[in-house]
Structure formats: structure tokens, C-alpha cells
C-alpha atoms as an extended CHARMM CRD file, in Angstrom:
* protein
*
        80  EXT
         1         1  MET       CA             -7.6980000000      -12.6120000000      -15.2480000000  PROA      1               0.0000000000
         2         2  HSD       CA             -9.4960000000      -15.8600000000      -13.6370000000  PROA      2               0.0000000000
         3         3  TYR       CA             -7.8640000000      -17.1660000000      -10.2700000000  PROA      3               0.0000000000
         4         4  VAL       CA             -7.9890000000      -20.5180000000       -9.1180000000  PROA      4               0.0000000000
         5         5  TYR       CA             -7.1180000000      -20.1240000000       -5.5060000000  PROA      5               0.0000000000
         6         6  LEU       CA             -5.9710000000      -22.7580000000       -2.5650000000  PROA      6               0.0000000000
         7         7  ILE       CA             -6.4360000000      -21.2370000000        1.1610000000  PROA      7               0.0000000000
         8         8  ARG       CA             -6.1640000000      -23.2970000000        4.3830000000  PROA      8               0.0000000000
         9         9  SER       CA             -7.6080000000      -22.0360000000        7.6970000000  PROA      9               0.0000000000
        10        10  ILE       CA             -5.4930000000      -20.8260000000       10.2230000000  PROA      10              0.0000000000
        11        11  THR       CA             -7.5770000000      -22.4500000000       13.4700000000  PROA      11              0.0000000000
        12        12  ASN       CA             -7.9380000000      -26.2280000000       11.3190000000  PROA      12              0.0000000000
        13        13  PRO       CA             -5.0390000000      -26.3690000000        9.1340000000  PROA      13              0.0000000000
        14        14  GLU       CA             -6.4890000000      -30.1170000000        8.0970000000  PROA      14              0.0000000000
        15        15  GLN       CA             -9.0290000000      -27.7180000000        6.4530000000  PROA      15              0.0000000000
        16        16  THR       CA             -8.3840000000      -26.7270000000        2.9770000000  PROA      16              0.0000000000
        17        17  TYR       CA            -10.6930000000      -25.1300000000        0.3620000000  PROA      17              0.0000000000
        18        18  ILE       CA             -9.6290000000      -24.7150000000       -3.8320000000  PROA      18              0.0000000000
        19        19  GLY       CA            -11.9770000000      -22.4720000000       -5.4860000000  PROA      19              0.0000000000
        20        20  LEU       CA            -12.2610000000      -19.8870000000       -8.8280000000  PROA      20              0.0000000000
        21        21  THR       CA            -12.7860000000      -16.4110000000       -8.7200000000  PROA      21              0.0000000000
        22        22  ASP       CA            -12.0650000000      -13.0070000000      -11.0270000000  PROA      22              0.0000000000
        23        23  ASP       CA            -11.2680000000      -11.1540000000       -7.4590000000  PROA      23              0.0000000000
        24        24  LEU       CA             -9.0830000000      -12.7570000000       -5.1980000000  PROA      24              0.0000000000
        25        25  LYS       CA             -9.0880000000      -10.2010000000       -2.5820000000  PROA      25              0.0000000000
        26        26  THR       CA            -12.8250000000       -9.9710000000       -2.5030000000  PROA      26              0.0000000000
        27        27  ARG       CA            -13.5540000000      -13.6980000000       -2.3760000000  PROA      27              0.0000000000
        28        28  LEU       CA            -10.8540000000      -14.1830000000        0.7580000000  PROA      28              0.0000000000
        29        29  ASN       CA            -12.6050000000      -11.1450000000        2.6940000000  PROA      29              0.0000000000
        30        30  LYS       CA            -16.1700000000      -13.2330000000        1.7270000000  PROA      30              0.0000000000
        31        31  HSD       CA            -14.5050000000      -16.6260000000        3.3060000000  PROA      31              0.0000000000
        32        32  ASN       CA            -13.2110000000      -14.9830000000        6.2600000000  PROA      32              0.0000000000
        33        33  GLU       CA            -16.3590000000      -12.7410000000        7.2160000000  PROA      33              0.0000000000
        34        34  GLY       CA            -18.2970000000      -16.5660000000        6.8190000000  PROA      34              0.0000000000
        35        35  GLY       CA            -19.9530000000      -15.7480000000        3.5910000000  PROA      35              0.0000000000
        36        36  SER       CA            -19.6000000000      -18.9370000000        2.2070000000  PROA      36              0.0000000000
        37        37  PRO       CA            -21.9490000000      -21.6640000000        3.9190000000  PROA      37              0.0000000000
        38        38  HSD       CA            -19.2720000000      -24.0320000000        3.0120000000  PROA      38              0.0000000000
        39        39  THR       CA            -15.9480000000      -22.4700000000        4.5440000000  PROA      39              0.0000000000
        40        40  SER       CA            -17.8310000000      -20.3470000000        7.5000000000  PROA      40              0.0000000000
        41        41  LYS       CA            -17.4040000000      -22.9520000000       10.5700000000  PROA      41              0.0000000000
        42        42  TYR       CA            -13.3350000000      -22.9500000000        9.8310000000  PROA      42              0.0000000000
        43        43  LYS       CA            -12.6890000000      -19.1940000000        9.5760000000  PROA      43              0.0000000000
        44        44  PRO       CA            -10.6500000000      -17.7120000000        9.3960000000  PROA      44              0.0000000000
        45        45  TRP       CA             -7.9130000000      -18.5120000000        6.2380000000  PROA      45              0.0000000000
        46        46  GLU       CA             -5.6500000000      -17.5820000000        4.6090000000  PROA      46              0.0000000000
        47        47  LEU       CA             -4.3600000000      -18.0890000000        1.1460000000  PROA      47              0.0000000000
        48        48  VAL       CA             -1.6570000000      -20.5480000000        0.3330000000  PROA      48              0.0000000000
        49        49  THR       CA             -1.4270000000      -20.1260000000       -3.2740000000  PROA      49              0.0000000000
        50        50  TYR       CA             -2.3980000000      -18.9650000000       -6.4410000000  PROA      50              0.0000000000
        51        51  LEU       CA             -3.0380000000      -19.0510000000       -9.8010000000  PROA      51              0.0000000000
        52        52  ALA       CA             -3.9950000000      -16.7230000000      -12.6880000000  PROA      52              0.0000000000
        53        53  PHE       CA             -5.3580000000      -17.4210000000      -15.9280000000  PROA      53              0.0000000000
        54        54  SER       CA             -6.5550000000      -15.2860000000      -18.8350000000  PROA      54              0.0000000000
        55        55  SER       CA             -9.0500000000      -17.8550000000      -19.7680000000  PROA      55              0.0000000000
        56        56  ARG       CA            -12.1770000000      -18.8170000000      -17.3550000000  PROA      56              0.0000000000
        57        57  GLU       CA            -12.3110000000      -22.3610000000      -19.5080000000  PROA      57              0.0000000000
        58        58  GLN       CA             -8.9020000000      -23.1620000000      -18.3650000000  PROA      58              0.0000000000
        59        59  ALA       CA             -9.2510000000      -21.9620000000      -14.8250000000  PROA      59              0.0000000000
        60        60  ALA       CA            -12.5700000000      -23.5370000000      -14.3520000000  PROA      60              0.0000000000
        61        61  GLU       CA            -10.8780000000      -26.7830000000      -15.6940000000  PROA      61              0.0000000000
        62        62  PHE       CA             -7.9270000000      -26.0850000000      -13.6250000000  PROA      62              0.0000000000
        63        63  GLU       CA            -10.1380000000      -26.0590000000      -10.5470000000  PROA      63              0.0000000000
        64        64  ALA       CA            -12.2770000000      -29.4820000000      -11.6890000000  PROA      64              0.0000000000
        65        65  TYR       CA             -8.3110000000      -30.9580000000      -11.6730000000  PROA      65              0.0000000000
        66        66  LEU       CA             -7.2630000000      -30.2480000000       -8.7380000000  PROA      66              0.0000000000
        67        67  LYS       CA            -10.5910000000      -31.2060000000       -6.7800000000  PROA      67              0.0000000000
        68        68  SER       CA            -10.2690000000      -34.7150000000       -8.7700000000  PROA      68              0.0000000000
        69        69  GLY       CA             -8.1260000000      -37.8920000000       -6.7790000000  PROA      69              0.0000000000
        70        70  SER       CA             -5.3620000000      -37.0760000000       -9.1540000000  PROA      70              0.0000000000
        71        71  GLY       CA             -5.5170000000      -33.4680000000       -8.7190000000  PROA      71              0.0000000000
        72        72  ARG       CA             -5.5790000000      -32.9780000000       -5.0290000000  PROA      72              0.0000000000
        73        73  ALA       CA             -2.7530000000      -35.4910000000       -4.7740000000  PROA      73              0.0000000000
        74        74  PHE       CA             -0.8180000000      -32.7300000000       -7.1930000000  PROA      74              0.0000000000
        75        75  ALA       CA             -1.6000000000      -30.4110000000       -4.7380000000  PROA      75              0.0000000000
        76        76  GLN       CA             -0.6950000000      -31.6240000000       -1.5610000000  PROA      76              0.0000000000
        77        77  LYS       CA              2.8300000000      -32.6040000000       -3.0910000000  PROA      77              0.0000000000
        78        78  ARG       CA              3.4640000000      -29.2800000000       -5.2290000000  PROA      78              0.0000000000
        79        79  LEU       CA              1.0340000000      -26.2830000000       -4.3370000000  PROA      79              0.0000000000
        80        80  TRP       CA              0.1080000000      -26.4030000000       -0.6600000000  PROA      80              0.0000000000
């Protein structure tokens, strides 16, 4: 499975991140250990929601959509 996930900083809840992974637990741990330069300064992170896809292509397209203007509006209204 391929997961599109949304995480929020616990210390600074205004900071959010949308990502794609094949191993959700390991990826969240990596964010919380500071293994990602973009998210390391806002750790620790909590998982808000995730969506599972059987196709990596579909997951990547949905991640790109969520990172677009209309996708961010959708996520703010429906997923956060």
C-alpha cells in the first residue's frame, strides 16, 4: 500500500506537512527523529490522517493535489 499522510506539529500546530510513503510508521518516526530537513525544526509531529492507495501513481497524484491551492482548501475543510 501507498499512503498519503497529513501531520501536524505538536509544539506549533500551525505547521503542517503532507507526504507520501510506503511505510507510514517508519516515516512518522523519521519526522520525529529529525530525519527530514523540512520538518526537523517543528518536531514532534502527530499523525492527523492518512489515505491508502493500492497504486503509487494514484497516491502521488493525490499528494500533488493536496499540495495545490484547491487541494489545500479541501484538506483544511475536510481532513485537518
